C-alpha positions in Angstrom: 92.4 53.3 -32.1 92.1 56.2 -29.7 94.3 59.3 -29.7 94.2 62.2 -27.2 95.4 65.6 -28.4 96.2 68.8 -26.5 95.9 67.3 -23.0 96.0 70.0 -20.3 99.0 70.1 -18.0 98.4 68.1 -14.8 96.3 65.5 -16.6 97.4 62.1 -18.0 95.6 59.4 -19.9 95.4 55.7 -20.4 94.3 54.3 -23.7 92.5 51.0 -24.4 92.7 50.6 -28.1 91.0 47.2 -27.9 87.8 48.8 -26.7 88.4 52.3 -28.1 88.3 53.9 -24.7 90.4 56.5 -23.0 90.6 57.3 -19.2 91.7 60.8 -18.1 92.9 61.3 -14.6 94.9 63.8 -12.5 94.4 67.4 -11.4 94.6 70.0 -14.2 96.8 73.0 -13.7 95.3 74.9 -16.6 92.0 75.5 -18.4 91.9 74.0 -21.9 89.7 72.2 -24.4 91.3 69.0 -25.7 90.4 66.5 -28.4 89.7 62.8 -28.2 89.7 61.0 -31.5 88.6 57.4 -32.1 89.2 55.8 -35.5 88.9 52.3 -36.9 87.5 50.2 -39.7 83.7 49.7 -39.9 82.8 46.2 -41.0 81.5 44.9 -43.4 82.3 47.8 -45.7 86.0 48.1 -44.5 85.5 51.8 -44.4 87.9 53.9 -42.4 86.0 56.2 -40.0 86.8 58.5 -37.1 84.9 60.3 -34.5 86.2 63.4 -32.7 84.9 65.0 -29.5 86.2 67.7 -27.3 86.4 67.9 -23.5 86.8 71.2 -21.7 88.5 71.5 -18.3 87.0 74.4 -16.4 89.0 76.2 -13.6 87.8 75.8 -10.0 86.8 79.0 -8.2 88.8 80.2 -5.3 87.4 79.4 -1.8 85.3 82.1 -0.2 86.8 84.7 2.1 85.5 85.4 5.6 86.4 87.5 8.7 87.3 86.4 12.2 85.2 83.8 14.0 82.0 85.2 15.5 82.0 85.0 19.3 79.3 86.6 21.4 77.9 86.6 24.9 74.4 85.3 25.2 71.5 87.8 25.4 68.1 87.5 26.8 66.3 86.3 24.8 69.2 84.5 23.1 70.3 86.0 19.8 70.9 84.2 16.5 74.4 84.3 14.8 74.6 83.8 11.1 77.7 82.6 9.3 78.9 84.9 6.5 81.4 84.5 3.6 82.1 86.2 0.3 82.5 84.2 -2.9 84.7 85.5 -5.7 83.0 87.3 -8.7 81.0 84.8 -10.8 80.4 82.4 -7.9 78.0 81.9 -5.0 78.5 80.5 -1.5 77.4 76.9 -0.7 77.4 76.0 3.0 78.3 72.5 4.4 78.4 70.9 7.8 81.8 69.3 7.1 85.2 70.3 5.7 84.8 67.6 3.0 81.7 65.6 2.0 79.0 66.3 4.5 75.6 67.9 3.9 74.6 71.2 2.4 73.3 73.6 5.0 70.7 76.2 3.9 70.7 78.2 7.1 74.1 78.3 8.7 73.1 79.8 12.1 73.6 79.3 15.8 70.9 80.3 18.5 72.0 78.3 21.5 74.9 78.2 24.0 77.9 76.6 22.4 79.9 76.5 19.2 79.1 75.4 15.6 81.4 75.2 12.6 80.2 75.7 9.0 82.2 75.4 5.9 81.8 77.7 2.8 82.5 76.6 -0.7 82.4 78.7 -3.9 80.3 77.5 -6.7 80.7 78.9 -10.2 77.5 80.3 -11.6 78.6 79.4 -15.2 80.3 76.0 -14.9 78.8 74.7 -11.6 82.4 73.9 -10.4 83.0 74.2 -6.7 86.2 75.3 -5.0 88.7 72.6 -4.1 88.8 73.7 -0.5 86.2 75.0 1.9 86.5 78.0 4.3 85.8 77.4 8.0 83.4 79.8 9.7 83.0 79.3 13.4 80.0 80.6 15.5 80.1 80.7 19.3 77.6 82.0 21.9 79.1 82.0 25.4 76.9 81.5 28.5 76.6 84.5 30.8 78.2 84.0 34.3 76.0 84.2 37.3 76.0 87.6 39.2 78.4 87.9 42.1 76.9 87.9 45.6 77.2 91.0 47.7 79.7 91.4 50.5 76.9 93.2 52.4 75.8 96.8 52.8 78.1 99.1 54.7 76.9 101.8 57.1 79.3 103.7 59.3 79.3 106.9 61.3 81.4 109.7 59.9 84.9 110.0 61.3 86.7 113.3 62.1 88.8 112.6 59.0 86.2 111.4 56.5 86.8 107.7 55.8 86.4 105.9 52.4 84.1 102.9 52.1 84.8 100.3 49.4 82.1 98.0 48.1 82.9 94.3 48.3 81.6 91.0 47.0 81.3 87.7 48.9 81.9 85.5 45.8 83.2 85.8 42.3 82.6 83.0 39.7 85.9 81.2 38.9 87.6 82.7 35.9 85.9 86.1 36.1 86.6 89.5 37.5 84.3 92.2 38.9 83.1 95.3 37.0 81.3 97.9 39.0 78.6 100.2 37.7 76.6 103.1 39.1 73.2 101.7 37.8 71.3 98.4 37.8 71.1 98.7 34.0 73.3 100.7 31.7 75.1 103.4 33.6 78.8 104.0 33.9 81.7 101.9 35.0 83.0 103.4 38.3 85.4 102.6 41.1 83.4 101.0 44.0 84.3 103.7 46.6 82.4 106.4 48.5 83.9 109.1 50.7 81.1 111.6 51.5 78.2 111.9 53.9 75.1 110.3 52.4 
Protein backbone atom coordinates (compact mmCIF):
# COMPACT_ATOMS: atom_id res chain seq x y z
CA UNK A 1 0.00 0.00 0.00
CA UNK A 2 0.92 3.70 -0.12
CA UNK A 3 0.96 6.07 2.83
CA UNK A 4 1.60 9.83 2.70
CA UNK A 5 2.84 11.43 5.92
CA UNK A 6 3.34 15.07 6.91
CA UNK A 7 1.55 16.53 3.86
CA UNK A 8 1.94 20.35 3.72
CA UNK A 9 -1.14 22.51 4.21
CA UNK A 10 -2.84 23.34 0.92
CA UNK A 11 -1.97 19.98 -0.64
CA UNK A 12 -4.06 16.84 -0.83
CA UNK A 13 -3.45 13.39 -2.24
CA UNK A 14 -5.16 10.50 -3.92
CA UNK A 15 -3.79 7.00 -3.32
CA UNK A 16 -3.95 4.07 -5.74
CA UNK A 17 -3.00 1.08 -3.60
CA UNK A 18 -3.55 -1.27 -6.51
CA UNK A 19 -0.62 0.27 -8.40
CA UNK A 20 1.23 1.66 -5.37
CA UNK A 21 0.99 5.23 -6.67
CA UNK A 22 0.13 8.53 -5.07
CA UNK A 23 -0.91 11.77 -6.75
CA UNK A 24 -0.29 15.07 -4.97
CA UNK A 25 -2.21 18.16 -6.06
CA UNK A 26 -3.13 21.63 -4.82
CA UNK A 27 -1.25 24.82 -4.00
CA UNK A 28 0.93 24.58 -0.87
CA UNK A 29 0.64 27.30 1.74
CA UNK A 30 3.77 26.23 3.61
CA UNK A 31 7.24 24.88 2.90
CA UNK A 32 7.74 21.36 4.16
CA UNK A 33 9.37 18.03 3.39
CA UNK A 34 6.94 15.14 3.53
CA UNK A 35 7.32 11.38 3.30
CA UNK A 36 5.79 8.92 0.86
CA UNK A 37 6.03 5.28 1.95
CA UNK A 38 5.12 2.27 -0.18
CA UNK A 39 4.96 -1.18 1.31
CA UNK A 40 3.90 -4.63 0.20
CA UNK A 41 4.81 -8.29 -0.06
CA UNK A 42 7.55 -9.20 -2.50
CA UNK A 43 6.85 -12.54 -4.22
CA UNK A 44 7.91 -15.33 -4.25
CA UNK A 45 9.62 -14.95 -0.90
CA UNK A 46 6.56 -13.39 0.78
CA UNK A 47 8.89 -10.84 2.39
CA UNK A 48 7.39 -7.61 3.69
CA UNK A 49 9.24 -4.62 2.25
CA UNK A 50 8.82 -0.86 2.22
CA UNK A 51 10.36 2.02 0.36
CA UNK A 52 10.37 5.56 1.73
CA UNK A 53 11.05 8.75 -0.18
CA UNK A 54 10.78 12.43 0.64
CA UNK A 55 9.36 15.26 -1.41
CA UNK A 56 10.19 18.89 -0.57
CA UNK A 57 7.84 21.77 -1.34
CA UNK A 58 9.85 24.95 -1.93
CA UNK A 59 8.33 28.42 -1.52
CA UNK A 60 7.76 30.59 -4.58
CA UNK A 61 9.64 33.90 -4.58
CA UNK A 62 7.70 37.14 -4.52
CA UNK A 63 7.14 38.92 -7.82
CA UNK A 64 9.68 41.62 -8.76
CA UNK A 65 9.05 45.25 -7.90
CA UNK A 66 9.24 48.09 -10.39
CA UNK A 67 8.56 51.79 -10.62
CA UNK A 68 6.07 53.68 -12.73
CA UNK A 69 5.73 52.93 -16.45
CA UNK A 70 8.43 54.55 -18.58
CA UNK A 71 6.99 57.18 -20.93
CA UNK A 72 9.21 59.42 -23.05
CA UNK A 73 9.00 61.72 -26.05
CA UNK A 74 10.98 60.61 -29.08
CA UNK A 75 14.46 62.04 -29.60
CA UNK A 76 16.49 62.41 -32.79
CA UNK A 77 17.96 59.86 -33.26
CA UNK A 78 15.33 57.85 -31.39
CA UNK A 79 16.36 56.57 -27.98
CA UNK A 80 16.11 53.07 -26.48
CA UNK A 81 14.08 52.45 -23.34
CA UNK A 82 14.93 49.38 -21.25
CA UNK A 83 12.50 47.72 -18.83
CA UNK A 84 13.77 47.42 -15.26
CA UNK A 85 12.61 45.44 -12.23
CA UNK A 86 14.10 44.29 -8.94
CA UNK A 87 13.82 40.69 -7.79
CA UNK A 88 13.83 39.81 -4.07
CA UNK A 89 17.07 38.67 -2.42
CA UNK A 90 18.07 35.23 -3.67
CA UNK A 91 16.25 35.56 -6.99
CA UNK A 92 16.86 36.95 -10.47
CA UNK A 93 14.50 38.59 -12.95
CA UNK A 94 13.21 36.64 -15.96
CA UNK A 95 11.40 38.67 -18.64
CA UNK A 96 8.42 37.45 -20.67
CA UNK A 97 6.26 38.82 -23.49
CA UNK A 98 3.00 37.70 -21.83
CA UNK A 99 1.45 37.78 -18.36
CA UNK A 100 1.31 33.97 -18.40
CA UNK A 101 2.93 31.46 -20.70
CA UNK A 102 4.57 33.39 -23.55
CA UNK A 103 8.23 33.54 -24.43
CA UNK A 104 11.32 34.54 -22.49
CA UNK A 105 12.68 37.92 -23.63
CA UNK A 106 16.41 38.46 -23.22
CA UNK A 107 16.38 42.15 -24.14
CA UNK A 108 13.21 43.93 -22.89
CA UNK A 109 13.62 47.20 -24.80
CA UNK A 110 11.71 49.64 -27.01
CA UNK A 111 13.34 51.84 -29.68
CA UNK A 112 10.42 52.83 -31.90
CA UNK A 113 7.29 54.96 -31.61
CA UNK A 114 4.57 53.16 -29.66
CA UNK A 115 4.19 51.05 -26.53
CA UNK A 116 5.46 47.64 -25.46
CA UNK A 117 4.57 45.59 -22.37
CA UNK A 118 6.99 43.22 -20.68
CA UNK A 119 6.35 40.96 -17.69
CA UNK A 120 8.96 40.29 -14.99
CA UNK A 121 9.10 37.06 -13.00
CA UNK A 122 11.37 36.28 -10.03
CA UNK A 123 13.35 33.04 -10.29
CA UNK A 124 15.00 31.58 -7.17
CA UNK A 125 18.72 31.03 -7.63
CA UNK A 126 18.66 27.99 -5.29
CA UNK A 127 15.43 26.14 -6.19
CA UNK A 128 14.71 27.42 -9.69
CA UNK A 129 11.13 28.20 -8.65
CA UNK A 130 9.49 31.22 -10.29
CA UNK A 131 7.01 33.66 -8.78
CA UNK A 132 3.35 32.77 -9.22
CA UNK A 133 2.61 36.19 -10.74
CA UNK A 134 4.53 38.45 -13.09
CA UNK A 135 5.02 42.19 -12.79
CA UNK A 136 3.95 44.39 -15.72
CA UNK A 137 6.50 46.92 -16.98
CA UNK A 138 5.26 49.24 -19.75
CA UNK A 139 7.52 51.20 -22.13
CA UNK A 140 6.17 54.02 -24.32
CA UNK A 141 7.84 56.39 -26.78
CA UNK A 142 5.51 59.13 -27.98
CA UNK A 143 5.84 60.72 -31.39
CA UNK A 144 6.90 64.37 -31.49
CA UNK A 145 4.25 66.79 -32.77
CA UNK A 146 4.93 68.85 -35.85
CA UNK A 147 6.06 72.41 -35.23
CA UNK A 148 3.36 75.12 -35.34
CA UNK A 149 3.27 77.38 -38.35
CA UNK A 150 3.98 81.07 -37.90
CA UNK A 151 1.29 83.72 -37.84
CA UNK A 152 3.73 85.93 -39.75
CA UNK A 153 6.37 88.50 -38.88
CA UNK A 154 5.10 91.75 -37.39
CA UNK A 155 6.67 95.14 -38.19
CA UNK A 156 5.10 98.38 -37.01
CA UNK A 157 6.03 102.01 -36.57
CA UNK A 158 6.38 103.20 -33.00
CA UNK A 159 3.31 104.84 -31.52
CA UNK A 160 3.41 107.85 -29.22
CA UNK A 161 2.49 105.47 -26.46
CA UNK A 162 4.72 102.51 -27.20
CA UNK A 163 2.62 99.57 -28.22
CA UNK A 164 3.10 95.86 -27.36
CA UNK A 165 3.44 93.27 -30.12
CA UNK A 166 2.43 89.68 -29.45
CA UNK A 167 3.75 86.78 -31.50
CA UNK A 168 1.09 84.51 -32.99
CA UNK A 169 0.88 81.15 -34.72
CA UNK A 170 -1.34 80.28 -37.66
CA UNK A 171 -1.90 76.65 -36.63
CA UNK A 172 -1.49 74.48 -33.56
CA UNK A 173 -1.68 70.67 -33.81
CA UNK A 174 -4.86 69.31 -32.22
CA UNK A 175 -4.37 68.35 -28.60
CA UNK A 176 -1.32 70.59 -28.08
CA UNK A 177 -0.55 74.03 -26.71
CA UNK A 178 2.17 76.54 -27.62
CA UNK A 179 5.37 77.06 -25.62
CA UNK A 180 7.45 80.12 -26.57
CA UNK A 181 11.26 80.30 -26.33
CA UNK A 182 13.88 83.00 -26.88
CA UNK A 183 16.17 80.68 -28.93
CA UNK A 184 15.88 78.15 -31.75
CA UNK A 185 17.55 75.53 -29.52
CA UNK A 186 17.72 75.51 -25.74
CA UNK A 187 17.07 79.02 -24.44
CA UNK A 188 14.41 80.11 -21.97
CA UNK A 189 10.64 79.93 -21.86
CA UNK A 190 9.31 83.48 -22.26
CA UNK A 191 6.05 85.32 -22.94
CA UNK A 192 5.77 86.08 -26.69
CA UNK A 193 5.55 89.86 -26.31
CA UNK A 194 7.75 92.83 -27.26
CA UNK A 195 7.32 96.48 -26.26
CA UNK A 196 10.53 98.28 -27.18
CA UNK A 197 12.04 99.86 -30.29
CA UNK A 198 14.20 97.30 -32.08
